[in-house]
N, C-alpha and C positions, 0 to 999 in steps of 0.2 A: 768401825771398820766394815766396809761393804762386802758383798758376796765374792766379788772377783779378788779382792785383796786377801780374803781368807783362803780361797782356793790356791792363790799364788803362794801364800805362806806355807800351806800344806804340801806344796810341790806338785799340785795337779795341773797347773798351768804356769806359764812363764810371764815375766813382766811384759814381754812383747805381745803375748796373747791377750793380756789385760787391755792394752791400748787398742789392739785390733778388734776385740769383741765390743769395746765401748764405741768405737767408730762405726762398726757394722750395725750395732743396735740403734745408734743415732740416725744413720742414713736409711736403714731399711724399716725402722720403727718396729722391729721384731723384739721379743723379750730376750733378756739375757739367758734365761733358762732354755729357750728354744735353740739359741745359738750354741749353747753348751751341748745340747743333745746332738746337734749336727756335728759337733767336734768329737763325739763319742763319749762324752761325760754324762752318764745317766742321772736322772733326777734322784733316784734312791741313793746313789753314791754322794751326790751333793748334800742330800738330807743327812746322811750319816756324818759327813764332815762337819756340817753346821751344828748338829746335835752335840758332838764332842766339844766343839769350840765354845758354845754357849752353855754347856752342861744342862741342856734341856732335852728330855726324852722326845724322840721322834715318833710320829704316828702317820701311817699310810692309810687313807680312808678306803673303805670298801665301796661297792656299787650301791649298797643299800641307802635309801634316803635317810637323812638325819631325823626328820619328823618335825612338824610344826611346833609341837609343845616345847621341844628343845630350842628351836630357833627363836622362840619368843623371849628367851632370856636376854638376848642382845638385839637391840634394834638394828634394822638393815643399814641405816645411815651410819651408825657407829661402826658396824662391821666393815663397811666399805672404806670408811675414813682411816680407821686404825689398823686395818688388815688383820683382824682376828675374828674368828667365828666359833660359835658353840658347836661341838661335835658329838657330845653324848652327856648323859647324866648317870653317874655310877655311884650308888650308895649315898645319895644326897649331895654329891659333889659334882659341880658342873665342870666338864672337861672342855677346855678351850684350845683351839688350834690357832697358832700365830705364825705369821710369815717372818717377822723380824723381831726376835726377842730382845734386841738391843734398843728398841724404841721406848724410851722412858715415858714419853707422853701416852703411848698406847697402854703401857703397864699401869700408869696412874688412872687412866680412864677405865680399865678393866677392874681395878680395885674399887673404884666408885660404883660401877655397875653391880659388882658382887655384893657390896654393902647395901645397895638399894633393894635388890631382889631377895636379900637374906640367904644367899646360897654361896658357900665357899667354892673356890675354883682351883683347878689344877691345869698347869700350862703344858702344852705339847707343841712341838715344832712340826709344821706341815708345809708341803710344797705349794708353790703358787698355783699349780694346776688343781690341787685339791681345794685350795681356798676358793678358786673360781667356781668349782663344782657346787660348793655349799652356797655361794652367793646366788647361783642360779635357782636354788631352792626357794629363795625369798621371792622369786618371780612366780607367784603362785596363781591358783585358781581365781582368787578374789581380784587380783590385778587384771587378769585377762577379761573377766566378766565386767569389771568396772569400765574398761575401755568400751566394751560392747554396749553397756548401759548408757554411757555418755553419748554414743552414736544413736542409740534408741531415742534418747531425749531430743537430740538434734533433729532426727527424722520426724518425730512426732510434732515438733514445733513448726517445721517447714512444710509438712503435709497434713494439715488439719482436715482438709476435705477428703483426701485419698488416704485412708488408713493402710498401714502395712498389712494388717490382718483383718479380714472381715469375717466375724464369727457370729453375726446376728442371726436371729431366728429366720429360717427359711433359706439361708445361704447354702449353696451346694459346694462352692469352691472357695478356698482361701487363697489370697494373693500374697505370696511372700517372695520378695526379691531374692535371688541367689546370694547376694551379699548383704541381705538385711541384717541388722543388729541382732534380732531375735534368733536368727539362724546361727549366728556366732555364739550366742549365749548357750543354746542347746548343744551345739557341737563341742564347746569347751567343757560343759558339764559331763558329757558322755566320755570325752577323751580322758579327763582327770579321773573319772570313776574307773575306767578300764586300767589306766596306768597305775592307779593306787591299789588294784586288786580287789575292788568292791564286788560283792555278789548281787546287790540290789541298789537301786536309786529310788528315793522317795521324794516326790515334789508335792508339798502340802500347803494349801492356802490357809491364811489366817486373816483377820480383819485388817491388820497393819502391814503384813509382809507375806512373802512366800518362802517357806523354809525348804531347803534342799538337804537331804540327809543321805549318807552312804552307809550301807551295812558292811562292816569290816569284821571278819572273824566272828560273825554272829551278832555283833553289837551295832546299833545304829548310832551314828555320830553326825551332828550338824556340821556341814561343810560350807554352807553358803546361805545367805539371806538376801532375797531379791525384793524390790518394791512390789507392793500388791498390784500395781497397775500393769505390770508386765506378765502377770500370771496367765491371763487369758491368751495372750500371744504365744507364750511358751507351750501351753497345753495344745493350742491349735497346731503349732509346728510339729509336735510329737504325734498328734493325730494324723497329720498329713503323711508323715513317715510310715506310720503303722497302718495307713489306709483305713482309718476309722471315720465315722460320720462326724462332721464338724457341727452340724445343727442339732445333734442329739446330746443333750447335757443332762437329761432327766434320769437316765438309767446307765448302769455300767456297760463298758465295752471292752473287748479283748482283741489284741492284734499283735503283730510282730514286724520287725524289719531287721535288715542286716547292714553292717557298715564295715569298712576297712579302717582299722586303727593300728598304725605302725606296722603295716603289711600283715596284719592279722585279721582273719575273718571273725567278726564278733556279731552274734545274734542278740537282739534285744526283745524280750517278751514284754508286751505292754498291757497294763490293766488300768482302766480309768474307773473312778468311783465318785458319784455325786455327793458333795458335802454341803454344809450350810453356807460356806463362803466360796464355793466353786468346786471344780473337779479336782480330786486328788489323783495323781498319776504314780504308779509303781512300775518300775522296769527291772526285770530280772536279766542279768548279764550272763550270756552263755558263750564262752570262749571255745570255738571249734578247734583252735590250734593246740589246746591243752590235751595231752595224752590222757587216755582213760586210766583211772586208778585200777591196779590189780588187787586181788584179794589180800595179798601180803601187806599192802600199804594202807589199807582202809582203816585198820585198827583192831582186827580180830586178835585175841590172845592165841597162844599156840594151841590150847585145847579147843577153843571155838573154831579156829581155822581148820583143825583136823575134822571137827564135826561137820563144818560146811562142805569141805571137800568130799566127805563121805556121802552126805545127802545129795550132792550133785551127781553122784553115780547112779541114783535111782532112775529106773527107766520111765516111770510115770508117777503122777501125784502132783500136788500143788504146794508151793513154798510161798509164804506170804511175809512181806516186810511191813512192819507197822511203825507208826510214828507221826508226829505232826508235820505240817508243811515246813520245809527247810531243814529237815533232820537228816538229809543225806540218803534217803531211801533209793532214789534213782541211781546214785553212784554205786550203792551196794548191788543193785540189780544188774547194772552194766558190768560190774566186776565179776559177778557170777556168770553172766553170759560170755564174758571173755575167757572164762575157764572151761567153757564147753567146746568140744570138738566140732567146730562149725564147718569142717570139710566134709565129714561123713554124716552130719546131722542137718536136717532142714530146720533152721531157726527163723521164726517170724515174730515180729513185734508190732503191737498197737500202742501208740504214744500220743500224748497231748501236752506239749508238742514234741517233735523229735529233737532231743537236746544234744545228743552226741551220736556221731556216726560210728558204727561198729562194722568192721569188715566181715563179710560172710553172713550178715543178718539182713533179712528183708524187712526194712522198717517202714511203717505206714503211719501217717498222722490222721487221727480222727477229725472229722468236721461235723459237729452236731448240727450246724446251721443248715446242712443239706441232708440230714438224716443219717450220716455216717458216724455212728456212735461206737462205743466200746462193744456194746452188745451186737449190733449189726456187723461190725468188723470181725468179731469173734466167730460169728456164723460163717463168714466168708473164709476166714483162715482155716477152718476145719476142712474146707474143700481144697486146700493147698498142699495136702499131704505133709503136714508139719510133724516134726519130732518134738520140738521145743517151742513153746508159745510164751511170749511175754506180753502181759496186759498192763498198761501203765498204771491203772488204778481201778479197784473195784468200788464203784460208787452206788450201785443200786442192786436190787434183788435179781433183776434179769441178768446182769453181767456176772454176779456171783454164781447163779445157778449154771450159766453156760460154762464158766471156768471150772466148776466142780464136775460137770458132765464131760468136759474135755479131759480132765484128769482121770475120770473113771474109764474113758475109752482109750487109754494107753498113751496119753501125752504128758510130758513134763511141763507144768505151767508155773510161771513166775508172775507175781503181781504185788501191788502195795494196797494197804488199807489203813484208814485213819482210826487208830486206837491208841490209848495211852500205854498199854503194856502188851507183852506177847500173849499172856493168858487171856487178855481181853479180846483177842482175835476171834476166839471160838464163840463167845457170847455175842459178839458183833455180827458174825455170820448167821447165828440163830435169829437175832433181831431182824436181819434182812429177809428172813423167810427160808433159809436153807435148812433142811431137815438134818438133825444130829446124826442120823444113820448114814447120811451121805458124807458128812464131815469126817467122821471117824476113820473110814478106810482111805480117804483121799489126801487129807492134810499130812504132809511130811514133816513140816516144821513151821513155826511162827517165830519170826525174829523181830524183836523190838529194838529200836536204836534211837540215839540222840547224838548231837555233835557238841563237843566241848573244846575249849582252847588247848592247843598243843604247846608245850614248853619248847623254847628254842634250845638246840643242843648246847650244853654248857651253861645255860642261863638259870637252871633250877638250883635253888638253895635248899639244902636239907635242914629240916626243922624237927627236933625231937618231939615225939608225941607225949603229951602230959598224961597223967593218970586219969583225969576226967574224960579226956578224949578217948583214951583206950577203953574206958568203961562203955562209952557210947558205941564204939566200934564193935566191942564184944556183943552188945545187945543186937546190933545190926545182923550179925551172923549166928545169933543164938539158935535159930530154928533150922540151921543147916546141919544135916546129918554128919556125925563125927568123921566118917571116912572121907567126906569132901572138905570138912572144915580143916583137916590136917594139911590140905594142899594150899591153904591161904597163907601168904607171907606173914611173918611176924610184924606186929604193930610197933616198930621201933622209931621210924622217922618217915616223914612225908616230904614232898618237895613243893616249893612255892616259886612263883615267877619272880625273877630279879633282873632288872634292866641291865643290859650289857652294851658295849660299844657297837656291836653289830646287830643288836636286837633291843631297841630302846624300850619296848613294851614288855620284854621278857617272854612273850609268847608270839608265835607266828603260825597262822593257819589253824585248822581244826582237825580233831581226831574223833572217830566214832566210838561210842561205848554201846555194848550190846547186851541183850538177854535172849537166850535161845531156848525155846520150848520145842523139844523134839518128841514127836508122838511115839508112844509105845502101847502095849496092851493095857497097862494100868490106866493111862490117860484116856485111851479109847473108851474104857469102861465108864470113866467119869463123864465123858462127852455123851455117851448113850443114856446115862441115868440122870445125872444132875449137871447139865452143861452151864454152870454159873462160874464166874471168874474166880471166886474164892476157892471153890473145890478144885478147879483146874490148876490153880497156882499151887495148892497144897500137894497135889499129885506130882507136879513137875518139881517142886522143891524137894520132895522125898527122893527124887532122882538126881539131885545135886545142881539144879538150875540156879544160876546167880542172877540177881536183878541188875538193872542198869546202874543203880547206885553202887552196888558192890563191885561191878566191873570198873567203875570210875575210881573207887577206893583203891583197888589193886593197881590200877594204872598210876595213881598218885603215889603209892608206895614204891612203885617202880621208876618214878621220876619222869613219866611221860606227859603228865598233865598237872596243872596246879591243884593243890588240895581243895581250894575254895570252890572249884567246879563241882564238887560232890554235893554241896548244898543246893545246887540248882536242879537237882534230879529228884526232888521229892523226899519225903521222910523227915525225921527230926533233924534239926540243925546240929551239926557236929562242931562244937566249939567249947571253949572253956568260959568261965565267968569273965575273964579277960581274954578275948580272942587271940589266937596264935599270931604273934607279931612277925611279920615277914618282910613287908616293904614299907618304908617310911611314907608319911603323907606327902612329902615332897616328891617322892618317886611316883606315887599314884597320880599326882597332878601332872606329871611329865608325860603321861601317855599321849601319843599322837592321835588325838581323837578327831582331828579334822584333816582332810586331804585337800591341801591348798597348793 
């Protein structure tokens, strides 16, 4: 029984309507579903009727992509032929959407595929529109690049004498046609990276191939492999976009360019690095259209948020954010700046580069190649009558001393510094040549941070904490004074990532974890007498400072992040003899590691 017959049987349309719709579909080549929509019969109503008729649960798909790992369970050819598609993997069970559950041939094929991949399936009824959406996901990055590569091969064969790209020694200009295949390759990679929400693109040469990797939620995933012979052309194209020297392959270069992707202004920060097999290119993706994160959404706990808001009220001094590259320091800085009254205060920033535009802030980009450094820029800023100064990074002794002097002369200064811990900020400043007697009165707080994966809402699965894990957690907090230890949640259960229909990976995006060292008289005394990291940490610990690892533990107890993120923050591994079982191996393998 076809769709129209079922609808007629249920009284949604008449027999005359059936004939008319069939005629219209045949003459206009429109789909039956679209004709029904024109007649006021919505797709969700049709889906509801069919679900009851076939006794198959209906599923309406969200806008979130299915993910390549799930799509790989069913080949594209089979999906198109039998009109069924994989839509999710839940608890080791493959969820399959089908348009016609009455198709015996399709059900037999699905049974065969399920046995071959070794994964049971559960059937759901989906609309034709949702089926077509999933089919489009099969048309991925690799397909697009393969087309460009075939064009590249053809162009290379027909233009042996006139190469598309000339990057030989001494060449000043590269000749790339606007429609050249290499241009399409680069454009496709950039588009898919942006659409997939990647933060960085890595293009890495090897003897046999060029590997393209996207960084998603802090993890690098191989998304594409290109023939080694196109590497030079791809690098040359990116260099042209970033206005870098084509003939310089012996030393690193830095640049940037902008592009419009889906009506969004996207900035790409480019870095080249010479390797044994050619230049490696890394591009940081900066989406100007994204709104700046506020302090409430960054990841501060209620107590830490209150502390940050309090220190932001200080009229002068210096606040330093520490952490490695890619730990979210700039986001935290901008979140703090957004909380400052920029109407009554003169806020000036020095950045390299200007990543996000903030209304009411005079932002300036340093250019070391012309002598405009953080140090020289900071001298100029002091003549701009500033109230608040943001320095992108303290990299050397001169910048550190100038920032300290600015704080001493009545300015509120924000900056970042590369250290592993908040307590390590003080010893790092001392190593740079800043006198301890200057650090003690000027440093307001040192904030260490890292980024961890964030659980999708409703995707976390509570796991009871075993006795052995509880013992390890007790050891973690053993040196915390009792008055602060009593505020830590009980060690009853933690949360682990669990894939869901709307979140195939169980996690989406990242959340910051923090440790905040706030200066007081006792810590100032330590800085003036023995400014070493161990002593500073002990003094801060006595005041209740929590470490990065402990903040992550609390967030895992609260269901905000997966518990396994804790072990990525240093310290002893928190696990049992048999690790906490959370997600099956099949689910782990289903993570959409490639953006295609």
